[in-house]
C-alpha positions in Angstrom: -32.7 -64.1 275.2 -31.3 -65.1 271.8 -27.6 -64.5 271.3 -26.3 -61.8 268.9 -25.2 -64.5 266.5 -28.6 -66.1 266.4 -30.3 -62.8 265.9 -27.9 -61.9 263.1 -28.5 -65.3 261.5 -32.3 -65.0 261.6 -32.2 -61.4 260.2 -30.0 -62.6 257.3 -32.5 -65.4 256.6 -35.5 -63.1 256.7 -33.7 -60.6 254.4 -33.1 -63.3 251.8 -36.8 -64.3 252.0 -37.8 -60.7 251.6 -35.8 -60.4 248.4 -37.7 -63.4 247.0 -41.2 -62.1 248.0 -40.3 -58.7 246.5 -39.2 -60.3 243.2 -42.4 -62.4 243.2 -44.5 -59.3 243.8 -42.9 -57.6 240.8 -43.5 -60.6 238.5 -47.1 -60.9 239.6 -47.6 -57.2 239.0 -46.4 -57.5 235.4 -48.6 -60.5 234.8 -51.5 -58.8 236.4 -51.4 -55.8 234.0 -51.6 -58.1 231.1 -54.3 -60.3 232.6 -56.3 -57.5 233.9 -56.4 -55.7 230.5 -57.6 -59.0 228.9 -60.3 -59.5 231.6 -61.6 -55.9 231.5 -61.8 -56.1 227.6 -63.7 -59.3 227.7 -66.1 -58.6 230.5 -68.6 -56.5 228.6 -69.0 -59.3 226.0 -69.5 -62.0 228.5 -71.8 -60.0 230.7 -73.9 -59.1 227.6 -74.0 -62.7 226.5 -75.3 -63.8 229.9 -78.0 -61.0 230.1 -79.1 -61.5 226.5 -79.5 -65.2 226.6 -81.2 -65.3 230.0 -83.5 -62.5 229.1 -84.4 -64.2 225.8 -85.2 -67.5 227.5 -87.2 -65.8 230.2 -89.4 -64.3 227.5 -89.8 -67.6 225.6 -92.7 -68.9 227.5 -93.0 -72.6 228.2 -90.1 -73.9 226.2 -89.6 -77.6 226.6 -86.0 -78.4 226.3 -83.5 -80.2 228.6 -81.3 -77.1 228.8 -84.1 -75.5 230.7 -86.0 -78.4 232.3 -83.0 -80.7 233.3 -83.0 -84.4 233.4 -83.2 -87.2 235.9 -79.5 -87.6 236.7 -78.4 -86.8 240.2 -74.8 -86.3 239.2 -73.3 -82.8 239.3 -70.3 -81.7 237.2 -68.3 -78.8 238.7 -65.6 -77.0 236.7 -63.2 -75.8 239.4 -60.7 -73.1 238.3 -57.8 -72.7 240.6 -54.0 -72.0 240.0 -51.1 -74.3 239.6 -49.1 -72.6 242.2 -49.6 -71.4 245.8 -48.4 -68.3 247.6 -51.6 -66.5 246.6 -53.2 -66.0 250.0 -56.7 -67.6 250.2 -57.2 -67.7 246.4 -57.3 -71.5 245.9 -58.8 -72.3 249.3 -61.7 -69.9 248.8 -62.6 -71.5 245.4 -62.4 -75.0 246.8 -64.6 -74.1 249.8 -67.4 -73.3 247.2 -67.5 -77.0 246.6 -66.6 -78.5 250.0 -69.0 -76.2 251.9 -71.7 -76.2 249.2 -74.5 -78.6 248.4 -72.2 -81.1 246.6 -72.2 -84.7 247.9 -69.0 -86.5 247.1 -70.6 -89.5 245.6 -72.7 -87.4 243.1 -70.1 -84.8 242.3 -67.7 -84.9 239.3 -64.8 -82.5 239.4 -63.4 -81.0 236.2 -60.2 -79.4 237.5 -58.6 -76.5 235.7 -55.5 -75.8 237.8 -53.4 -78.2 239.9 -54.2 -76.8 243.4 -57.8 -77.4 243.2 -57.3 -81.0 241.9 -54.9 -81.7 244.8 -57.2 -80.4 247.5 -60.3 -82.0 246.3 -58.8 -85.4 245.4 -57.2 -85.5 248.9 -60.7 -85.0 250.4 -62.2 -87.8 248.4 -63.9 -86.1 245.5 -63.9 -87.8 242.1 -61.7 -86.1 239.6 -63.2 -86.7 236.2 -60.9 -84.4 234.2 -57.9 -82.2 234.8 -56.1 -79.7 232.7 -53.5 -77.6 234.5 -52.1 -76.1 231.3 -55.4 -74.4 230.4 -55.0 -72.2 233.5 -51.6 -70.9 232.3 -52.9 -69.7 228.9 -56.7 -69.6 228.6 -57.8 -70.5 225.1 -61.3 -70.2 223.7 -60.9 -73.4 221.5 -59.9 -75.5 224.5 -62.8 -74.1 226.5 -65.1 -74.9 223.7 -63.9 -78.5 223.7 -64.5 -79.1 227.4 -67.9 -77.3 227.1 -68.8 -79.7 224.3 -67.9 -82.7 226.3 -70.0 -81.6 229.3 -72.9 -80.7 227.0 -72.7 -84.2 225.5 -72.8 -85.9 228.9 -75.7 -83.6 229.9 -77.5 -84.6 226.7 -77.1 -88.2 227.4 -78.4 -87.8 230.9 -75.1 -88.9 232.5 -74.9 -85.6 234.5 -77.9 -83.6 235.6 -76.3 -80.2 236.5 -73.2 -78.2 235.4 -71.6 -75.7 237.7 -68.7 -73.3 237.4 -66.5 -72.4 240.4 -64.0 -69.6 239.9 -62.9 -66.2 241.1 -64.6 -63.1 239.7 -62.3 -60.2 239.1 -63.7 -56.9 240.1 -60.5 -54.9 240.4 -56.9 -55.2 241.5 -57.7 -55.8 245.2 -61.2 -57.3 245.1 -61.7 -60.8 243.8 -64.9 -62.8 244.6 -65.1 -66.6 244.8 -68.2 -67.4 242.6 -70.3 -70.5 242.0 -72.4 -70.3 238.8 -74.9 -72.8 237.7 -74.6 -73.2 233.9 -77.2 -75.9 233.2 -80.1 -76.3 233.5 -80.5 -72.5 233.2 -82.4 -71.1 236.1 -84.7 -68.4 235.0 -86.4 -67.7 238.3 -83.7 -65.1 239.2 -83.9 -63.2 235.9 -85.3 -59.8 236.2 -87.2 -58.4 233.2 -88.3 -54.8 232.5 -92.0 -54.1 231.9 -91.2 -53.7 228.2 -89.4 -57.1 228.1 -92.2 -58.8 229.9 -94.6 -57.7 227.1 -92.3 -59.0 224.3 -92.4 -62.7 223.6 -89.6 -64.5 221.8 -90.3 -66.2 218.4 -87.8 -68.7 217.1 -87.0 -69.4 213.5 -86.8 -72.2 212.3 -87.7 -73.6 215.8 -87.2 -73.5 219.5 -85.2 -76.7 219.8 -82.9 -76.0 216.9 -82.2 -72.5 218.0 -81.4 -73.5 221.5 -79.1 -76.2 220.2 -77.0 -73.5 218.6 -77.2 -70.8 221.2 -76.7 -72.6 224.5 -73.3 -74.3 223.6 -71.9 -70.8 222.7 -73.5 -69.4 225.9 -71.8 -72.1 228.1 -68.5 -71.8 226.3 -68.5 -68.0 226.6 -69.2 -68.0 230.3 -66.5 -70.7 230.8 -63.9 -68.8 228.9 -64.8 -65.6 230.6 -64.3 -67.3 234.0 -60.9 -68.5 232.9 -59.8 -65.0 232.0 -61.1 -63.5 235.1 -59.6 -66.3 237.3 -56.1 -65.6 235.8 -56.3 -61.9 236.6 -57.6 -62.7 240.1 -54.8 -65.2 240.7 -52.1 -62.7 239.8 -53.8 -60.0 241.8 -54.1 -62.2 244.8 -50.4 -63.3 244.6 -49.3 -59.7 244.2 -51.2 -58.8 247.4 -49.9 -61.8 249.3 -46.3 -61.1 248.3 -46.7 -57.3 249.1 -48.0 -58.3 252.6 -45.2 -60.9 253.0 -42.6 -58.2 252.0 -44.0 -55.7 254.5 -44.1 -58.3 257.3 -40.5 -59.2 256.6 -39.5 -55.5 256.9 -41.3 -55.4 260.3 -39.5 -58.5 261.5 -36.1 -57.1 260.3 -36.8 -53.9 262.1 -37.8 -55.8 265.3 -34.7 -58.0 265.0 -32.4 -55.0 264.4 -33.8 -53.5 267.7 -33.2 -56.7 269.5 -29.7 -57.0 268.1 -28.8 -53.4 269.2 -30.2 -54.1 272.7 -28.2 -57.3 272.9 -25.1 -55.5 271.7 -25.6 -52.6 274.2 -26.1 -55.2 277.0 -22.9 -57.0 276.0 -21.0 -53.7 276.0 -22.4 -52.7 279.4 -21.5 -56.2 280.8 -17.9 -55.8 279.5 -17.6 -52.3 281.0 -19.0 -53.6 284.3 -16.4 -56.4 284.4 -13.6 -54.1 283.5 -14.6 -51.6 286.4 -15.0 -54.5 288.7 -11.6 -55.9 287.9 -9.9 -52.5 288.2 -11.6 -51.9 291.6 -10.3 -55.4 292.7 -6.7 -54.5 291.7 -6.7 -51.1 293.5 
């Protein structure tokens, strides 16, 4: 059994850790309120953008364009959005698993890392890091998202990459965050569900299909990327708040358990001292 001194030292150490986790929980809670408001305000726009563009393309008939038909390149570009810090439960690991446990061969996968944890994890496992921007995760900006989207679209147009994916954490609410892998290009229209009215309505483009898609798809890709950044930031703070809340509760349980052990050890020490005193008194008499 541990001595009273050891128990007291360990209890003091856990109490100090509990103060830290409690403070981190409060910080994450404040950040979550701001990030959640931003995500909830932006979600309707990005959802409508996705539904509108996919519905439009699904009603366009046999449109011949690389954004829909793809190219011959076997390379896959994956934008991986994680945090720059840990202590967020399985937040970062769950996103990275979308790549490591998905259909992405290392030799054909190019990682565009937003956030340091994802870059560290994937680089350690032999994936090629083509681009990294840890600062973008701290303060998501539409203009920066647009620049990266334009770079990827240019590589796609040149045939240097054949597919573009987005790995991030979808924010549903404060406690539910879903790791999500979304294919940005080429756009897969097989999973698009149209109503009977939409099926009977064909799309007409003015001035032409190619020119229209050249203007629409970059905005579509940028919007989904930026929306993912906003949701990921809210999810990160939500996950860290939950992790710190759990850590604080666990520390409280450990402190209670150590207090019980300390009291038992103290009671045992007092009992032993009394026994020795009684035994000594009996020997003298």
